[in-house]
C-alpha positions as CSV (number, residue, x, y, z in Angstrom):
1,X,-0.1,0.1,0.3
2,X,1.5,3.3,1.0
3,X,4.6,2.2,2.4
4,X,5.8,0.6,-0.8
5,X,4.8,3.6,-2.8
6,X,6.8,5.9,-0.4
7,X,10.2,3.4,-0.7
8,X,9.5,3.7,-4.9
9,X,9.9,7.3,-4.7
10,X,12.6,7.1,-2.2
11,X,14.6,4.6,-4.6
12,X,14.3,6.9,-7.7
13,X,15.8,9.6,-5.8
14,X,18.7,7.8,-4.4
15,X,19.2,6.7,-8.1
16,X,19.0,10.2,-9.5
17,X,21.0,11.9,-7.1
18,X,24.3,9.9,-7.8
19,X,26.9,10.1,-10.5
20,X,27.0,7.9,-13.2
21,X,30.1,6.6,-14.6
22,X,29.5,5.6,-18.1
23,X,33.4,4.5,-18.8
24,X,36.6,4.9,-17.3
25,X,38.2,2.9,-19.7
26,X,39.7,1.0,-16.7
27,X,38.6,-2.3,-18.2
28,X,40.2,-4.6,-20.8
29,X,38.2,-4.9,-23.9
30,X,35.9,-2.5,-25.7
31,X,33.2,-2.2,-23.6
32,X,31.8,0.8,-21.2
33,X,31.4,0.3,-17.6
34,X,28.1,-1.1,-18.0
35,X,29.0,-3.4,-20.3
36,X,28.0,-1.6,-23.6
37,X,30.1,-1.5,-27.0
38,X,32.0,1.8,-28.2
39,X,34.4,2.3,-31.1
40,X,34.7,4.5,-34.0
41,X,32.8,5.4,-37.3
42,X,33.9,7.1,-40.8
43,X,31.6,9.0,-42.8
44,X,33.5,7.4,-46.0
45,X,35.2,3.9,-45.3
46,X,36.4,4.3,-48.9
47,X,38.2,7.2,-48.8
48,X,41.5,6.9,-47.4
49,X,42.4,10.5,-46.8
50,X,39.8,10.6,-43.7
51,X,39.9,8.3,-40.6
52,X,39.1,8.0,-37.2
53,X,41.0,5.3,-34.9
54,X,40.8,4.5,-31.1
55,X,43.0,2.7,-28.9
56,X,43.2,2.2,-25.1
57,X,46.6,3.6,-23.6
58,X,48.1,3.2,-20.2
59,X,49.5,6.9,-20.9
60,X,48.2,9.8,-20.3
61,X,45.4,8.7,-18.3
62,X,43.0,10.0,-15.4
63,X,43.9,8.4,-12.3
64,X,46.8,6.1,-10.9
65,X,45.9,3.1,-12.8
66,X,43.9,2.0,-15.9
67,X,43.6,3.2,-19.3
68,X,42.2,6.2,-21.4
69,X,41.0,6.4,-24.5
70,X,43.0,7.8,-27.6
71,X,41.4,8.8,-30.5
72,X,43.7,9.5,-33.6
73,X,41.5,11.7,-36.2
74,X,42.1,12.8,-39.5
75,X,39.6,15.1,-41.6
76,X,42.2,16.4,-44.1
77,X,40.6,15.3,-47.2
78,X,39.5,16.4,-50.5
79,X,36.2,15.2,-50.1
80,X,33.7,16.6,-47.4
81,X,35.3,14.6,-44.3
82,X,33.5,13.6,-40.8
83,X,34.3,10.7,-38.5
84,X,34.3,10.2,-34.8
85,X,33.7,7.7,-31.7
86,X,30.5,6.1,-30.5
87,X,29.6,4.9,-27.4
88,X,26.2,2.7,-26.6
89,X,24.7,4.1,-23.4
90,X,22.3,2.4,-21.0
91,X,19.4,4.4,-21.6
92,X,20.2,7.8,-19.4
93,X,17.3,9.4,-18.5
94,X,18.0,12.9,-19.6
95,X,15.7,14.8,-17.1
96,X,17.2,13.0,-14.1
97,X,20.7,14.5,-14.8
98,X,22.2,17.8,-14.8
99,X,25.4,17.4,-16.8
100,X,27.6,15.4,-19.1
101,X,31.3,15.2,-17.7
102,X,34.3,13.6,-18.9
103,X,38.2,14.3,-18.9
104,X,39.9,15.4,-22.5
105,X,43.3,16.3,-23.4
106,X,45.1,16.9,-26.7
107,X,48.0,15.4,-27.8
108,X,50.9,18.2,-28.0
109,X,52.9,16.3,-30.3
110,X,50.6,15.0,-33.1
111,X,48.4,18.1,-32.6
112,X,44.7,18.1,-31.7
113,X,41.7,20.3,-32.4
114,X,40.5,22.7,-29.6
115,X,37.1,22.3,-30.5
116,X,35.0,19.3,-31.3
117,X,31.1,18.4,-31.6
118,X,29.7,16.4,-28.7
119,X,26.0,14.3,-29.5
120,X,23.8,12.7,-27.3
121,X,21.3,10.4,-29.4
122,X,18.3,8.1,-29.3
123,X,17.3,6.0,-32.1
124,X,15.8,9.0,-34.1
125,X,17.4,12.1,-33.0
126,X,20.7,13.7,-31.7
127,X,21.0,16.7,-29.4
128,X,24.4,18.7,-30.4
129,X,26.7,20.7,-28.4
130,X,29.9,22.3,-29.6
131,X,32.8,22.0,-27.1
132,X,35.5,24.5,-26.9
133,X,38.2,24.9,-24.9
134,X,40.3,21.3,-25.6
135,X,43.9,21.9,-24.2
136,X,47.5,20.0,-24.2
137,X,46.6,19.1,-20.5
138,X,43.6,17.4,-19.2
139,X,40.3,19.5,-18.5
140,X,37.3,18.6,-16.8
141,X,34.5,19.2,-18.8
142,X,31.0,19.5,-17.5
143,X,28.6,20.5,-19.9
144,X,25.0,21.0,-18.7
145,X,22.5,19.1,-20.7
146,X,20.3,22.0,-21.1
147,X,23.1,23.3,-23.2
148,X,22.6,20.6,-25.9
149,X,20.7,21.9,-28.9
150,X,17.5,19.7,-29.3
151,X,18.1,17.7,-25.9
152,X,14.3,18.4,-25.0
153,X,13.3,15.9,-27.8
154,X,15.2,13.1,-26.0
155,X,13.8,11.0,-23.1
156,X,16.4,8.9,-22.7
157,X,20.4,8.8,-24.4
158,X,21.0,5.7,-25.8
159,X,24.5,6.7,-27.2
160,X,27.1,9.4,-26.8
161,X,29.1,10.5,-30.2
162,X,32.2,12.7,-30.7
163,X,32.2,14.0,-34.1
164,X,35.5,15.4,-35.9
165,X,34.6,17.2,-39.0
166,X,36.5,19.7,-41.5
167,X,33.7,22.5,-41.0
168,X,34.6,22.4,-36.9
169,X,38.1,21.0,-35.8
170,X,40.8,23.7,-35.6
171,X,43.1,20.7,-36.7
172,X,42.7,18.6,-39.5
173,X,44.7,16.0,-38.0
174,X,45.4,15.0,-34.5
175,X,44.7,13.1,-31.2
176,X,42.6,13.6,-28.6
177,X,42.3,11.5,-25.0
178,X,39.1,11.1,-23.5
179,X,38.4,9.6,-19.9
180,X,35.9,9.1,-17.1
181,X,32.7,9.9,-19.3
182,X,29.9,10.2,-16.8
183,X,26.1,11.9,-16.1
184,X,26.3,13.8,-13.3
185,X,23.1,14.5,-11.0
186,X,20.9,17.0,-10.1
187,X,22.0,19.0,-7.5
């Protein structure tokens, strides 16, 4: 009866007040913390002048052990070029969370873009944010979900995507490192 209803409300409140670490890349294999897959995609796999490749690397990383994700991208092409990284999510209810956060760093030797597109998607729609301020040292980015263009149309995010495109990036070829992708709770 009444007691069970109260318990259900408390359970939901506890779940939405906790940080959800989607991927810290500290497990071997190409899986998120929830066991979902991730990988890279190319707009035109037949065009050898554009690509995105991912690796799990021990250095650089956030934290004393484990890995980060290295993304080597190339959109220097005579053709329209875009590619990136995708990660399946366990249907994150976007209204229950305040922000998407992650650590990101550019590779000073290989070069890197200071600007990249970030998307949250469901099966039919994408909410988009243009991220600025990537640097040669780790920066913890915290993007309010309300800042994503089109977020009001998403009930649950089932995919996180990083897009490198020749119109957005500040460097056509480079490497970014990503770590500790998480959804932050409402205050």
